[in-house]
N, C-alpha and C positions, 0 to 999 in steps of 0.2 A: 408057434408063440417065439421061441427063441431064435429062429430065424430071422423073425422080424426085429427083435432087439439087436441082433448081428449087424443087420443092414443099417439101423440108425446109428449105431455105435460107428460104423464105418463111414457114413456122411459127416458125422461130427467132427472124427478125426482128420479127415479130408479136409475140411474148411478150416480148423483151427492149426495145421500142422505147418502151414507156410507163416503164420504169425509167430510160431514158436522159433522158426527156422531164421527169422529175422534179427539182425544183430542191432543193438540200440544205437542211435546216432552217436557218433564222436563227439566227445567234451572238448571243445577249443582249448589249447594248452593257454595257460596264463603267459601273455607276453613280458618278459623281464624289463623292470625299470632300466633306463638308459643311467650312465654314469660320466661324469666330467672328470677329464684329466686336468688337474690344475698344479702348476708350479710357478713359485713366487708371485702369487696373485695373478697368474697369466692362465687364461685356459686354453690348453694346447688342442684338445680333440673331445669329442664326445662319443664314447662308447656304446652303441645301439643294440647290438647281437651278442649272442654268445659266442664264444670259441672254444672248442674241444671239450665243451660240457662247463668252461668256466662262466658264469654270468657278466655282464657288463661292469658290476660293482667290483669283481675280483680282477677283472682285466686292467680295470683303473686302478686298483691298490698295487697290483704287481707292478706295472708300468711307472708308477710315481716311486716305488721303491729303488727300481732299477735306475731311473734317471736320477735321483738324488744321489745314489752311490756313485754313479759316474761322474756327476758335478763334484762330489767332494773328493774324489781322487783326483781333481783338477784337470778333467778333460777339456781340450782346447781346440781339437780338429772339429770342421762343421759337421753337422747332422746330415746324412743323406738317406736317400728311399730307395729301394730295390724291388722291382716288380718280378713276381713269381707266379704264374698262373693268373688267377683271379685276383690276388692279393698283393697289397704294397708292404714291404717290411721295412721299418725305421730304423736306422742303425747310429751308434754314435762310436768313433773311433774304431770302427769295424765291427762293434758289439751290438747284438741284437736287444732292442727296446721293447717293441711292440707290433702289432700287426694291425694294419687298415682293412676291413673286409668291405666287401660291396654293401653289405646292410648298414655300415656305419655312415653312410651317405643320408643326409636328410631329405626325405622325397618332398617335403613341404616347400623346401627352397630350391629345388630343381640344382641342388649342388651335387658333382659328379664325386666318384671315389677319389679321382686323381687329384681333384682340388682340396678334399678334405686331407689326405696324406701331404700335399705341398703347404698348406696351412699348418700343419704339425710341425714340419721340418723349419719353415720360416721362424715359428713362435718358440720351437728350441734354439736355435740359431740366435735369436734376439737374446733369449735368457742367457745363454753363454756370452755374448757380447756385455751384456750389462753386469755380469758377474765379473767378468775380466776389468770392466770400467771401476767396479767398486774396490777391487784389489789393486787398481794402479795406483802408485805413490803420488801425493798430492791431490788426487781427486776428490777426497773428502773435503778438503780446505776449498777447492774450487767450488764445488756445490754450495758450502756454507756462505761464500762469497756472494754467488748467484742468487741465495735465499735473501740475503741481506739487501741485496739490490731491489730485488721485487719487493721487499717490504717498505724500503725507503720510497719507491717509485709510488707504490699504493698510497703511501701516508702523504706524499705531495698531491696527489690527485684528490684526495680525500679533502685536504685543506683547500685545495681551489674548489672543490664543490661547496665549501662552508662560503667561501669568499663569495662565489656566485650567487648563492642561496640570500646571503647578506645584501647584496646589491640588488637582488630582484625585489626583496622585502622593503629597501630603502625607496626604490622607484615607485612602487605601490604605494607608500606612504606619501610621496610627494608629487608625482606626476600621474596619477590613475586620473583616467579621463571623467572627472566627476561633472562636467558640463553636460554631458550626455546623459539624459534623463534615465534610461534602461540601463546604465552601468553604474550610475551613482548610488544604488542602494545598497545597505549593509551586506544583503544577501551575496552580491557579486563580490564585494571586497573580501569576505570571509571565503568565498569559493577561491579567488585568486592566490590568498594566503594558502590555502590549503593544497593547491595545486603545486604552487612553488615547492612546500615542503614534500609533496608526495614525489616529484621529480628528484629531488635531493636523496631521498630515501632509497628510490631505485637505483640511483647513480651510486650510492654507497654499497648497497648489495650487490651490484653488478662488479663492482671493484673487489670486494672481499670473495666472492665467488671464484672471479678470474684468478686473484692471487693464489687463492687457495689450490687451485688445479694448477698453478705453474710451480708453486711451492712443492706440491706433490711430484711434479714432473721432473724436478732437480735431481732427486735422489734416485738412484736405480731401483732400490726395493720397494719404493712406494710411487713409480713411475706409471704401473699400471693404475692406479687408482687415480692419478690426475688425468691419464688418457680417458678412464672411464667417466669422469666428471666432464670432460670435454666433448665426449661423444655423447652423453645425455644431454647436455645442453643443446647440442648439435640437433639431436634427434627431436627435441622439445621444440625447438625453433622450426623444424622440418615439418613437424607434425601441425603446430601452429598455423604454417604458411599453407599446408594442404588444407585444412579446415577451413581457414580462411578465403582460399580458391573456391573449396565447394560451396560455401555459404554465401559468395557473392551474389548468386541469381536469387536466392531467398533474401538476402539484404535488400536488393533492389527492390523485391516485391513489396517488403515491409516499408521503404522509404514511400513508395509509391503510395501506399495505403495511407500512410500517415500525412503525406503533403495533401491528398484529396480530401481526407477527414478535417485537415485543417482549413484548407479554403471552404469547405461547406459550412463548419463551424461559424468562421468569419463572416460568410454571407448570411447565414441564419441570424447571427448577432446584429450584423448591422440592420436588417429588414426589421427585425422585433424590437430593436432598439428605438427605431423611428415611431413603430406602433405604440410603444410605450411612452413616448414623449408627445403624443397626439399628432406626429408630422404625416402618419401614413394610416390608412383604414384599410382592413382585410377583412374578408367577411367570415372567417373562422378565429378570429383573433379580437381581443378588446384591450383597451388600456391597461386594465386593472390585472389581467392574468398573463399580459405579454411578458415581463421580467420572469416571472416563474416558468413559463413555457421555454424561454430562451434557455435558462438553466437546465430544466430537465431535458430537452431535446440535446444539449451539450453533453450532459452526461451519457444519455443514451448512446449518442454518436461515437465518442470515445470507446465507450464498452463494446458497441459492435466492432469498431476497429481493431480492439484488443483480440476479441474473439476470430477475426479474420487474421491478423499477423501471426497469433500463437504457432500455427503449424508450421510457419516459414522462419520462425527463430532458431538460430542454430542451438542444437542439443536438446529440442524440445520433445524428441522420443526418448531421453536419457530418463534413468531412474530417480536422478536428482530432480528434474521438471516435474515428474510424477508426484514425487513425494511432497515438493512445495506446492502442487495442485492439492495434494490432500490436506496439507496444513492449513492453507488458505480457506479450504471448504471447510473443514472444522471450525476455524476461527470466525465464518461466517454464520455456518449454524448454530454457534453457540451465542453469537452477540446480534444475531441480525432481528430477534423477535421485537425487541424495545424499538430498534431502529427504524423497522419496516412499520410498526405502528405509528411512531410518530410522523413517518414520512407520509402514511396512507392519510392521517390526520390532516396534515399539511395541503395534501391535495384536496381533500374534502373540503376545508375551509376556502381554499384559493377558488376552487372552480365551482364551488356551489355559491360564491359571493355572500356568505353569510356574513363577512365582515369586509372593509373596505379601509384602504389606509386614508386617515384623516377623519375617521367617524369616532364619535364620543360615546364609549361603552364602558359596562360595569361587569366583571366577572371575577368569580372567586376573591370577592370583596375588595377588589381593586377597580378603580374608577381613573379613566384617563382617556388619551387619545391614542388610537391605532398608529404608531408610526412605521412598522414594516410587519409584514406577513411571510415569515420564512418556510422552508419546508419542514423545520423542525420545531420551531417557536415562533411566536408572535412578541413583538415588543410594542409597550404602551409606555407612554410618557403622562404622568399624573401631574395634578396641580401643584403639588410639594416639589416639583422640578426633581423627579425621580424617574427612572428608567426600569420598568420591570418587564422581565421575560417570561412569558407565560408558555410552558409546552402545550403544543397543539393537541394531545391527547386529552388535556384538562379542558381546554375550549371545547371539544366536541362533546365531551361527557358531562359539561356542566352547562346549565342556562347562562345566555350572555343577554344583558340588558343593553340594546343599541338606542341611545337618544337621538341619534342623526339621521335613521334611516327612513322615518315618514314624516320627519319635520318638514315644512314646504320651504324651500329656498336653502335648505342645508342647515337650519338651525337646529339648537336642542331645545327640547319641551323639558321644562323643569316646573316643580310644583312646590308651594308652601302650603302647609295645613296649619290651621287654629281652630279653635273652640271658642264660640261666645255665647254667652246665655240668651235665654228666650225672650228677656226684656229688652234685647236691642233690636231694631227693626233690621230684617235680613237685607232690604234693599240698601240701607246705610251702610250695613258691612260690605256689600258687595261693592259700593261706589268707593268707599274709602281703600279698599284694597286695590281697584283698578286705577285709583288715584297714584296708590305707591307704586304701582308698577309702572305707571307714566313717568314718574319721577326718576327712575333708575336707569343708569346708563349701562348699555350694554343689552337691554331688552327690546327686540323688535317689535315694532308697532304694526307690523304686517307680517304674519296673521297677528290679529291685536290679542291682548291678554283677555282672559276669561275666568269665571268664577263657578264653580260647582259647590252645591250644596250636598255633601257627601252622606252624611248622615244626621238622622233626628234622633239624637240621645235622650237618656232620662231628664238631663239637667241642662243640657247646651246643643247647640247646633254645631256640626263640624262642617267647615269652608275649606275649598281648596281652590288656590289661585295658581293658574298655570299659565307660563310666560314661555316664550320662544326667545332662547338667546343668539346672542351672534356668534360668539366666539365660545367654543366649547372647552377649550382651555382655560377660560376665565370663568368657569362655570361657580367655582367656590367663592370668588372675588363678588360677582354678581348678585349672588344670592345673600350673601352677607350684607351688601348695600340695599337690598329689596327688603331684608328683614327689617333695616336701619329705619327706612322710609316708612314702613308699616308701623312700628311704634311711633314715630314722629306724627303720622296722619291721625291715628287712634287718640294721642294727646292732644292735638289741636282741637278735635271734635269732642272731647271730652268722654270718649268711650273707654270702659274698662275692658281689658283684654283679660278676662276671668272666666272660670268654668264653675260657676256656683254647684254646691251639694248641700242639702238639706235633709232632715229627717223626718219633718212633719209639713202640713201644708202652710204656706207664708199667709200672713194676714190679708195680703192683697193678692188678686190674680196676677201671675207672671206672663201678661199679655201685652200686645202692644195696640194700642187704640189706632182707627185708621187717620187720625189727623197727625198721627205720628210717623205715619207708613214712610214718609218721604223726607225724614230729617235730613239736615245737611251733612253730608253734600249730595245725598240722592235728589233727584229732579224726577216730578211727575212726567208723564208720557209725553204731555203737550209742551211741556218747557225744555225737552230734551233736543239738542240740535239734529236736524235733518241728515 
């Protein structure tokens, strides 16, 4: 038994022992941060590696203290460098300042150790010359004179820019080509004024920036700042130029897409405009929907073009463009519900042909002639010379009374109701109503007016005179004249327009004897004209 245990223990030890013997992987040492040696606002060099246990920050502080002590002592001899082994030693007046090691070269810019050392020597010699220049007698007065001259020239150039701007504004006021139709609008005038002021503002900013850099370059202690401003501007211009060159192929594609879209939109607009005017017939378009179809296709084509050119726009992959896309998407998602509802309602009205321009309708308590059907609202002109704009969603959700759709020849069917007692012959009432209709101007004789007896109530008969009107917009005036003629005709024949009511049976029966069935102006069938 114990022999078996010993054998198992030996096997387990033989398996685990190599793992115990392995050393843990080495932890990479932290790379010390680089430090920049700066003297009089000028970067001399960047220490990137330690030296004899001193990190780059300590190397930079020690070198700064040595250089400042040497400059304070009045060092005037040029700075030199000596090579010893793999290092370069920088010296001033024969005294050691700091060491440039191979690791101090920046591998990302492919600079060499010798280039780093030479740049440090040149920068230190420039600092010495500037200090000597500052200490020279009369140098400060000369610098102040140069600064005053720079300020004077800047002021003169700014004043020159103001005069040019005034001349441009005066030219726009008096010589702008207003005879050219597409340039005569107020939008182009405002754009010309704004462009003039924008150019002047850019001119002033450029002068101020240039004068500031020149002023800083005049004085030795601030010359590094002036050179930095100039270098920043040059770098910005170079980056802008490089970006422009890189963006030229994409901009070419954008221009090509815009030109093709513009040509397509103009071609579709020309064709559909002819369809809208009735000059051209196409199988899938009609005159009523051509205008809306043209607008809809124009919007869709430009949206498609925008989606096509977006990847070719400069900076389309930047975070700014992505953020702008998020903001636009949020705005559309928050405000699109009502707009989409109105837009869909407009499409339903237009393509279902529920309404047409020129038809006389009554909707939402308003009555008038349809003037225009848009994608979001419909405009109606009433008889009171009012223009009412009704949202398309209201038209879709409510019932619309169309007076013109089923009227023969395009007229508007209107009706007048009145009640007459049973003692008056219905044939006489019908004849009087038709005579009043014949006297009324604006009532169409074809189709001819007709009378319905719509109800036999307890005390009277309800009559409905229905006529077809020529002009829907004159419906109120025509009905007013028709009512006037009805009153005149009933008065001429001595018939009262009354609706009698009583609580008991009358002494005489309220019936019309056959002899009075055709009281004037009614005529028996044999007397009626064929």
